[in-house]
C-alpha positions in Angstrom: 2.7 23.7 -9.2 1.0 21.6 -12.0 0.7 17.9 -11.9 3.5 16.4 -13.6 3.1 15.1 -17.3 4.7 11.8 -17.9 5.5 10.2 -21.2 7.4 6.9 -22.0 9.8 7.2 -24.9 12.8 5.1 -25.9 16.3 6.1 -26.9 16.8 5.4 -30.5 19.9 3.3 -31.6 21.7 6.5 -32.6 21.4 7.7 -28.9 18.8 10.3 -29.8 15.7 10.6 -27.6 12.6 12.1 -29.6 9.7 13.7 -27.5 6.5 13.8 -29.6 3.0 14.7 -29.1 3.6 16.9 -25.9 0.6 18.8 -24.7 2.4 22.2 -24.1 2.0 25.2 -26.3 4.8 26.4 -28.6 7.1 28.5 -26.7 6.3 27.3 -23.3 9.2 26.7 -21.0 9.3 23.1 -19.7 11.5 21.2 -17.3 12.3 17.8 -18.7 13.7 14.9 -16.1 15.1 11.9 -17.6 15.4 8.8 -15.7 15.5 5.2 -16.5 13.0 2.2 -15.8 13.9 -1.0 -14.8 13.6 -3.8 -17.5 10.3 -5.7 -17.2 10.7 -8.7 -14.6 11.3 -12.0 -15.9 8.5 -14.3 -15.7 8.6 -16.6 -12.7 8.1 -20.4 -12.8 4.4 -21.3 -12.1 3.9 -22.1 -8.3 3.5 -25.8 -7.4 0.9 -26.4 -4.7 1.4 -29.1 -2.1 5.2 -28.9 -2.2 5.4 -28.6 1.7 2.2 -30.2 2.7 2.4 -31.3 6.4 5.5 -29.3 7.3 3.7 -26.5 9.2 1.0 -27.0 11.7 -1.3 -24.5 13.3 -2.5 -24.7 16.9 -6.3 -25.1 17.4 -6.6 -21.9 19.3 -4.8 -19.9 16.6 -7.5 -17.5 16.1 -8.5 -17.2 19.9 -8.6 -13.8 21.5 -5.4 -13.0 23.3 -5.6 -12.3 27.1 -5.6 -8.7 28.5 -2.1 -9.2 30.1 -0.9 -9.5 26.6 -2.3 -6.4 25.4 -1.2 -4.4 28.7 2.3 -5.5 28.5 2.0 -7.4 31.7 2.8 -10.7 29.9 6.5 -9.9 29.1 9.1 -12.1 30.4 12.6 -10.5 31.3 15.4 -11.2 29.0 
């Protein structure tokens, strides 16, 4: 199977889809799959830094190695 060939075209106001500049020889049979693509996402408002300053704290040992019992599953508490 060959790699798929993709081309982006728009349906005209009369509902007709015209494919042009296809790289196939005249008379070659091709399979055409038509799908829709989502509209371009709307632009988001710019992010404002510092809105939540001080609401989260990180422990001083955050990046410390975890003990072996944690990795071996011996640290689990019954639920």
